[in-house]
C-alpha positions in Angstrom: 39.1 8.3 -10.8 42.7 8.9 -9.6 41.6 12.3 -8.2 38.7 10.7 -6.4 40.9 8.0 -4.9 43.4 10.6 -3.8 40.7 12.6 -2.1 39.3 9.5 -0.4 42.7 8.5 1.0 43.5 12.0 2.2 40.3 11.9 4.3 41.1 8.4 5.4 44.5 9.5 6.5 43.2 12.4 8.5 40.6 10.2 10.2 43.3 7.7 11.2 45.9 10.4 12.0 48.2 9.0 9.3 48.3 9.2 5.5 48.4 5.5 4.8 46.2 2.4 5.1 47.3 -0.8 6.9 45.3 -4.1 6.6 45.2 -6.9 9.0 47.4 -8.9 6.7 50.2 -6.3 7.1 50.2 -4.7 3.7 50.4 -0.9 3.4 49.1 1.2 0.5 48.8 4.9 -0.3 46.7 3.8 -3.3 44.7 0.6 -4.0 46.2 -2.3 -5.9 45.7 -2.3 -9.6 43.4 -4.7 -11.4 46.0 -5.8 -13.9 44.5 -6.7 -17.3 41.0 -6.3 -15.8 41.3 -9.8 -14.4 39.0 -9.1 -11.4 36.5 -7.4 -13.7 36.4 -10.3 -16.1 36.1 -12.8 -13.2 33.1 -11.0 -11.8 31.5 -11.1 -15.2 31.9 -14.8 -15.1 30.5 -14.8 -11.6 27.4 -13.1 -12.8 27.0 -15.8 -15.5 27.5 -18.5 -12.9 24.5 -17.8 -10.6 21.9 -17.5 -13.4 23.3 -20.4 -15.5 21.5 -23.3 -13.7 18.0 -21.9 -14.2 18.7 -20.8 -17.7 20.0 -24.3 -18.5 16.6 -25.8 -17.4 14.7 -23.3 -19.5 16.8 -23.5 -22.6 16.5 -27.3 -22.6 12.8 -26.9 -23.4 13.0 -29.2 -26.4 14.1 -32.1 -24.3 11.6 -31.6 -21.5 8.7 -31.1 -23.9 9.7 -34.4 -25.6 10.1 -36.1 -22.2 6.8 -34.8 -20.9 4.4 -34.3 -23.9 1.2 -32.4 -23.3 2.4 -30.7 -20.1 3.3 -27.1 -19.2 6.7 -28.1 -17.8 8.5 -24.9 -18.6 5.7 -22.8 -17.2 5.7 -24.9 -14.1 9.5 -24.5 -13.7 9.2 -20.8 -14.0 6.5 -20.6 -11.4 8.4 -22.8 -9.0 11.6 -20.8 -9.5 9.9 -17.5 -8.8 8.0 -18.8 -5.8 11.1 -20.3 -4.2 13.1 -17.1 -5.0 10.6 -15.1 -3.0 11.1 -17.3 0.1 14.8 -17.4 -0.5 15.1 -13.6 -0.1 13.7 -13.9 3.4 16.1 -16.8 4.1 19.0 -14.7 3.0 18.0 -11.9 5.4 18.4 -14.4 8.2 21.6 -15.9 6.8 23.2 -12.5 6.4 23.7 -12.2 10.1 24.8 -15.8 10.5 26.9 -16.8 7.5 29.7 -14.9 5.8 29.5 -13.6 2.2 31.9 -16.3 1.0 29.9 -19.1 2.7 26.6 -17.9 1.1 28.2 -17.6 -2.4 29.9 -21.0 -2.0 26.5 -22.4 -0.9 25.0 -21.3 -4.2 27.7 -22.9 -6.3 27.6 -26.2 -4.4 23.8 -26.4 -4.5 23.8 -25.7 -8.3 26.6 -28.1 -9.1 25.2 -31.0 -7.0 21.7 -30.5 -8.3 22.7 -30.4 -12.0 24.9 -33.4 -11.5 22.0 -35.3 -10.0 19.7 -34.4 -12.9 22.4 -35.3 -15.5 23.0 -38.7 -14.0 19.6 -39.9 -12.8 17.1 -38.1 -14.9 18.7 -37.5 -18.3 21.4 -40.1 -18.8 19.8 -43.1 -17.1 16.2 -42.0 -16.7 15.8 -44.0 -13.5 12.3 -42.7 -12.6 8.9 -42.9 -14.1 7.6 -40.0 -16.1 5.4 -38.7 -13.3 8.2 -39.0 -10.7 10.7 -37.5 -13.0 8.5 -34.5 -13.6 8.2 -33.8 -9.9 11.9 -34.4 -9.3 12.8 -31.8 -12.0 10.5 -29.3 -10.4 12.2 -30.0 -7.0 15.6 -29.6 -8.6 14.5 -26.1 -10.0 13.3 -25.1 -6.5 16.6 -26.1 -4.9 18.6 -24.3 -7.7 16.4 -21.2 -7.1 17.2 -21.3 -3.3 20.9 -21.5 -3.9 21.1 -19.0 -6.7 18.9 -16.4 -5.0 21.0 -16.4 -1.9 24.1 -16.3 -4.0 22.9 -13.5 -6.2 22.1 -11.1 -3.4 25.3 -12.1 -1.6 27.3 -11.3 -4.8 25.9 -7.8 -4.9 26.8 -7.3 -1.2 30.3 -8.6 -2.1 30.8 -6.2 -5.1 29.3 -3.2 -3.2 32.6 -3.1 -1.3 34.5 -2.7 -4.5 34.5 0.2 -6.9 31.2 0.6 -8.7 32.3 -0.7 -12.0 32.6 -4.2 -10.5 29.0 -4.3 -9.6 28.3 -3.4 -13.2 30.5 -6.4 -14.2 28.2 -8.8 -12.3 25.2 -7.2 -14.0 26.9 -7.7 -17.4 27.5 -11.4 -16.5 23.8 -11.8 -15.8 22.9 -10.5 -19.2 25.4 -12.8 -20.9 24.2 -15.9 -19.1 21.2 -16.4 -21.4 23.4 -16.0 -24.5 26.0 -18.4 -23.0 23.5 -21.3 -22.5 21.8 -20.6 -25.9 25.1 -21.0 -27.7 25.8 -24.1 -25.6 22.5 -25.6 -26.6 23.0 -24.9 -30.3 26.4 -26.4 -30.3 25.5 -29.6 -28.4 22.5 -30.2 -30.6 24.6 -29.7 -33.7 27.3 -32.1 -32.4 24.9 -34.9 -31.4 21.6 -35.9 -32.8 20.6 -38.1 -29.9 18.3 -36.1 -27.7 19.5 -37.6 -24.4 23.2 -37.5 -25.2 23.2 -33.9 -26.4 21.1 -32.8 -23.4 23.5 -34.6 -21.0 26.4 -32.8 -22.7 24.6 -29.5 -22.5 24.0 -29.8 -18.8 27.5 -31.2 -18.3 29.0 -28.1 -20.0 26.9 -25.8 -17.8 28.1 -27.7 -14.7 31.7 -27.3 -15.8 31.1 -23.6 -16.1 29.7 -23.5 -12.6 32.7 -25.3 -11.3 35.0 -22.9 -13.1 33.1 -19.9 -11.6 33.5 -21.4 -8.1 37.2 -22.0 -8.4 37.7 -18.6 -9.9 35.8 -17.0 -7.1 38.0 -18.6 -4.5 41.1 -17.2 -6.3 39.7 -13.7 -6.8 38.4 -13.2 -3.2 42.0 -13.8 -1.9 43.6 -11.4 -4.3 45.2 -8.3 -2.9 42.8 -6.1 -4.9 39.7 -7.6 -3.3 41.2 -7.9 0.1 42.2 -4.3 0.1 38.7 -3.0 -0.5 37.0 -5.5 1.9 39.5 -4.6 4.6 39.0 -0.9 4.0 35.2 -1.4 4.5 35.7 -3.4 7.7 38.2 -0.9 9.1 35.7 1.9 9.3 32.2 2.0 10.7 30.7 4.0 7.9 31.7 4.7 4.3 29.9 7.5 2.5 29.7 7.2 -1.3 29.3 10.3 -3.4 27.2 9.8 -6.5 30.0 10.4 -8.9 32.8 8.8 -7.0 34.0 5.2 -6.9 35.6 5.5 -3.5 33.8 6.9 -0.5 35.1 9.5 2.0 35.5 7.9 5.4 34.1 9.8 8.3 34.1 9.2 12.0 
């Protein structure tokens, strides 16, 4: 990888007429910042977990929803609603990509997920303020809202990591794979700790919400790091970056 980086920066230096890189923030590098202790990599794994966690939380809590709505196909309905909304969210994201920044779209997903899960925890699970029929419809609407936020966030995350070395895109994909395991362990532990169905489900969704909040805060820290800023600025500096199949850093051409 060091050899590839060197080749990339030699080409960058030739294109600019100098053998160095200067960002808008004033820092200068002949080589990119180092991801010490793989902190950025681990943060992006957690980011991958964060945008699939809300939907997985609804699906893993199947025991609660089947008890709350006996004789219904609630989980099937949730899956259909999520997929249908995700389809339309893809088109919405194609519009937003020219209007909103990557950070705003990623933040939008976190905020939507956090607020929606908070609403479900308080009004639907803890207090059960609505009738069974109204509650059923509200949960489906909640899944649709989560789908909108998470789909926009997911595609934005891949656009975000595409500006970093390729292993960081792989980190997000790893996080997506871990998300299901994460919520499964969460559900097992909360059911073991509390026998009351409403209380353990409230705790389950609460822990999922805390994880989403942690992912959001970590994203705000990571995006401002010198490592991420270096690669993002590098992409913005040039009009076109060509990536070779076996190289992590592209050769910049005029």
